[in-house]
N, C-alpha and C positions, 0 to 999 in steps of 0.2 A: 598432572593436569590442574591448571588453575581454576578454582571455583569462582563463579561470578553470580551476580544478582541481576536479573533482567526485568524490565517493565515492558509489557506487551499488551496492546489493545486488541480486543476481539479474539480471545483464545477459545471461544466456545465451539468453533467449527472451522473447516477449511484449512488453509495454510497456517493460520494462527494456532489452531489446535495441534497440528503436527509439530510445529515449532516448540510449543510449550511442552508437549510430551517428550520430545527429544532432549530438551534442556533439563527437564526434571529427571529423566533417566540417567543423565550423566552426573547427577548430584548437585546441580546448581539450584538456586532459588529463583522463583518466578513470582512477580507481582503482575497478576493478570486481570484484565477487565472484560466485562461482557454486559450486554443489555439485559440478559436473562441469566444471572449467576447460578440459578438452580441447575442449569445444564452442565455445571462444573462439579457437581457433587461427587461424581465418581473419581475425578482427578484428586479432589481434596481428601477423599477417603483413602486413596492410595498413597499420597505423598505428604499428607499431614501439614505441618507448619512450614514446609518448604514451598508451599503454594499459598500466596496471599491473594485474596480475591476482593474486587470491588465492582459495584454496579456503575456503569458509565455509558451514557449516550453522548456521542461526539457532537451533537447539536447543542449540548448544554455547556456553554462557555464557562460559567461559574463552576459547574460540576467538574470540569476538566482540571482546573487549578486545584480545587479542593482534593480530588483524588490523587493527583500527582504529588502535592505537598504531603498528604497523609502517607503515601507509599514511602517517600524518602524518610519521613519522620519515624515510621514504624520499622523500616528495614535498615536504616542507618546509612547505607551506601547502595546506589544502583549504578552498575557498570555500563549497562546497555539499555537504551530506550528504543523500543521497536514500535513504529506506527504501522499497524497491519489492518485494522478495522476499516471496512468500506463496503460499498455495494455499487451496482451498475444500474443506471437509468437508460433504458433503450427506447429510442423513438426520435422522430424528427423534432426539431426544436419547437415548431408550431404546435405539435401535439402535446407538449409538456406544459403543464400549468406553472404559474409563477411559484406556487408553493413547492412543486416538484423540483423545479430548478434550484430554488433556495436550499432545499433539503439535500440535494445531491452535492452542491458546492459546500454547504455547511458541514456535511459529514466527511467527505473525501479530502477537501482542500483546507477549509478553515479549521476543522477539527484537528487535522494533523499539525497544522501550524501552531495551534494553541497548546497542544501537548508538548511540542518542542519548546515553545516560549515558556511554559510553566516549568519545564525540566532544567532549562539552561542555568538559572541561578544556583541550583543545587549542584549541577555538574561543574560549574566554575568553582564553587566553594570547595569541592572535594578534589580539585586539581585535574579534572579531565573525565573523559568517558567517550562512549561511542553511540552514535545515532544511526539506526537502521530504518530506512523508509521503504516500505513496500510500495513501489510505483507500479509500473506495468509496461508491457510492450506498447500499450495505449498511451504512454507518455512520450513516445517518439514516433508512433505511427498513427494514422487516422483511417477509420472505416465508416461507411455510411450508417446512420441510425444510432450513433453513439456520441453525438456532438457534446453533450453535457458531461458524460463520463470522461471524454477526452479532455475537456476543459479543466476538469479537476486534476487529472493525471499530468497533463502538460504543465499546469500551474504549479503543482507540488514539486515537479522536477526542477523548475527554475528557482523556486524558493530554497530547496535544499542546496543546489549548487552555489547560490549566493551566500546563504547562511553558513555553509561549511567554511567559506573564506573568512567570514566575520568572527567565527569562534575558534579558528585554528590556533590563535595565540594563547588560548586557555587550555590547550591539550585536548580539545574536543574534536573528534573526527566524525565524518558522516559518509554513508554509502547508500546509494539508490539501488534497489533490486528490481529488475524488470522481468518478471515471469511472463511466459506465454500462457496458453490454455492449460489449466491444471485439472486433474481428475478429482474434482471436488463438486460440491453442490452449488458453487458460486454462480455458474451460468444460469442454472434453473431458478435461482432466487432473485434474478434481476427484476426491477420494477418496470412495468409497461404502462404508458398512459393510454387513454382512449384513442383509437385510430381515427385519422382524418381520411375520408374517402379519396381525396385528391392524391394521396400518397400510395394508394393501392398499386402494386406492380412496380413501384420505384425501388431503387437500391435500399432506401430506408426501411421499406416494408419487408425486405428479405431478412434483415437483422431481427425484426419483430417475429417473423416466422421461425427463425432459428431458436429464439428464446422460448416461444410457445411450444415448439417441439420438445425442448428439454424439459419443460414443465410437465408436459403430458407423459413423458417417459418416466418422470419421477426422479427424486434426488438419488445420487449414486449411479446414475445411468451414463454419466459422461464418459466418452471414449477419448478424451483429450490425452495427449502424450505426456504431459507434465506430471511427474511423481512428487506429491507434496512432501513425502518423507525425505527424498533425496534433496529436494530444494531446501528443506529445513537444515539439513546437514551442511550444505554449502553456506548458508547464512551464518550458522554457528562457527564454522571454520574461518569465515572472513574476519571475525573479531580478533583472531591471532595475527592477522596481517597488518603490518605497519610499514609505510603509511597505508591508511585504509584505501581500498579501491574506490574510485569515484562512482562507478557503475558496475553492476554484475548482471549479465544477461542469463536467464535460466529458461531452457527449452530450445530444442532444435528449430521449432517453428519461428521463434523470435529471432534467433541468429540469422536464419536464411532471409527472413523478411527485412530485418534491420540492415543487413549487409547490402541487399539490393536497393533499399531506400537511400542509404548513405551514398552509394555510388551514383545514384540518379541525382541526388542533391548536389554532390560535388561537381558532376558534369554540368548541371544547370548553372551553378555558380561560376564555374570557369568560363562558360559561354557568355556571361554577363560582364566580364572584366572591363571591356571597353566602355560599356554604359556606366558602370560604377565609377571609373576614373574620370569620365567626362563630366560628372556632376560636381567635381571639386572646383574651388576658386582657381 
């Protein structure tokens, strides 16, 4: 088994934590980031110098470059860069303040972009590497009450697909992972803006109610079908695949929903063939 070094954002909880634990158990090295590194004390005590830790907030553009540069300098080579950190902002766009909108996009979209931008010179210099982007079913589907979260996930999917073509000549490959609902505290930790009365009883308010119910039940109460440990294993195994898969769907809920959505889109596109061709010169 080939040992690798991984850079992973947001390893203090959720899928990122499961991924870091599985990687460390197999004997690999992890450079992990968290906004609250004290939450990683147990992992550091167990795995010693195979776990490199840095404090990182993805809204800090300068901090991103500094941490990525330092990780490569300290560890020599990083084989896999994983963008995992993120959060969800639930609510109709009218309910979200400008600050909330900026923070959602800065964290989930711009933060991921800047991590990759900072890592690329190092990956090129070492002759290649793998990028793993944790996207979401929300990067291909859309539900009411999550417009800003969807904007971040649909945006990062387009960025990864394009950038993967840009960096392929350098031996750098990228994979988008699209998990569905995972049995972690992610859902209960979503941000909720103040409600606008006009949206009471609308589809957007139903998403708000779902998040509120998870919060009331407490972290760890999720009954989602996705197993974070199994998903972590799929992500680790994907690095042995070459060429890298462009997308990997994780969760039966995602598979069923995406398949239905793709079929609907294909049928809609085919029905527009005459209109599409009629607009040519």
